[in-house]
C-alpha positions in Angstrom: 1.6 -12.4 10.5 0.3 -10.7 7.3 -2.9 -9.6 9.1 -0.7 -7.5 11.4 1.0 -6.1 8.3 -2.3 -5.2 6.7 -3.3 -3.4 9.9 -0.1 -1.5 10.0 -0.3 -0.5 6.3 -3.9 0.6 6.9 -2.8 2.7 9.9 0.0 4.4 8.1 -2.0 5.2 5.0 -4.9 6.5 7.1 -2.6 8.7 9.2 -0.7 10.1 6.1 -3.5 10.5 3.6 -6.8 10.6 5.4 -8.5 8.5 2.7 -12.2 8.5 2.0 -11.8 4.9 0.7 -9.1 2.3 1.5 -8.9 -1.4 0.6 -5.9 -3.5 1.2 -5.6 -7.1 0.0 -2.9 -9.5 1.0 -1.9 -11.3 -2.2 1.2 -13.1 -0.8 -0.4 -16.5 -1.3 -0.3 -15.8 -5.1 3.4 -15.5 -5.0 4.5 -18.7 -3.2 8.0 -19.7 -4.2 8.8 -16.1 -5.3 12.0 -14.6 -3.9 10.0 -12.0 -1.8 7.8 -14.7 -0.4 10.8 -16.8 0.6 12.2 -13.8 2.5 9.0 -13.6 4.5 8.0 -10.3 3.0 4.5 -9.8 1.6 2.7 -8.8 -1.6 -0.2 -6.4 -1.2 -2.7 -4.6 -3.4 -3.8 -1.2 -2.2 -6.8 0.9 -3.5 -6.9 4.3 -1.9 -9.0 7.4 -2.6 -7.9 10.6 -1.0 -8.2 14.4 -1.3 -4.5 14.4 -0.9 -4.2 13.3 -4.5 -6.1 16.3 -5.9 -3.9 17.8 -8.7 -1.3 15.1 -8.3 0.1 13.0 -11.2 -0.1 9.2 -10.9 3.6 9.1 -10.0 3.1 11.7 -7.2 0.2 9.7 -5.8 2.2 6.5 -5.7 5.1 8.4 -4.1 2.7 9.6 -1.3 1.6 6.0 -0.7 5.2 4.7 -0.6 6.1 7.6 1.8 3.2 6.5 4.0 4.3 2.9 4.3 8.0 4.1 4.6 10.4 1.6 6.1 7.9 -1.3 5.6 9.1 -1.4 2.0 12.5 -2.6 3.4 11.2 -5.0 6.1 7.6 -6.2 5.4 6.5 -5.4 1.9 8.1 -7.1 -1.1 5.6 -5.9 -3.7 2.9 -3.2 -3.5 0.3 -2.8 -6.2 -1.3 0.7 -5.9 -4.4 2.3 -7.3 -4.5 5.8 -6.0 -7.4 8.1 -6.9 -8.6 11.6 -6.1 -12.2 12.0 -5.0 -13.4 13.1 -8.5 -11.5 10.3 -10.4 
C-alpha cells in the first residue's frame, strides 16, 4: 500500500515542482503503534531540489511541497519530513 503512496507523492511533486532531485522514503515502519500508523496513514521523508525554490524561504518551500501533495495530507500522509533545496543550496 505505501509503495503506491510513494509513487503518488512522487508523481504530484514532479508535476508541481519539476525537481532536479527527488528522494522519498517510507518511514512508516519506524512509527508502529503511533496514532497515525494505527489509522493506516503513512510517515514519509522527502528530499527535493527544485528551481521552484529559488528565492523562497524555508517555510515557502515547505508550503509548496504541502500544496503538491494536497489532499493526501488528509487521507494518506500522517507525517511528512521535508528537506527542500534550491539548485544552489
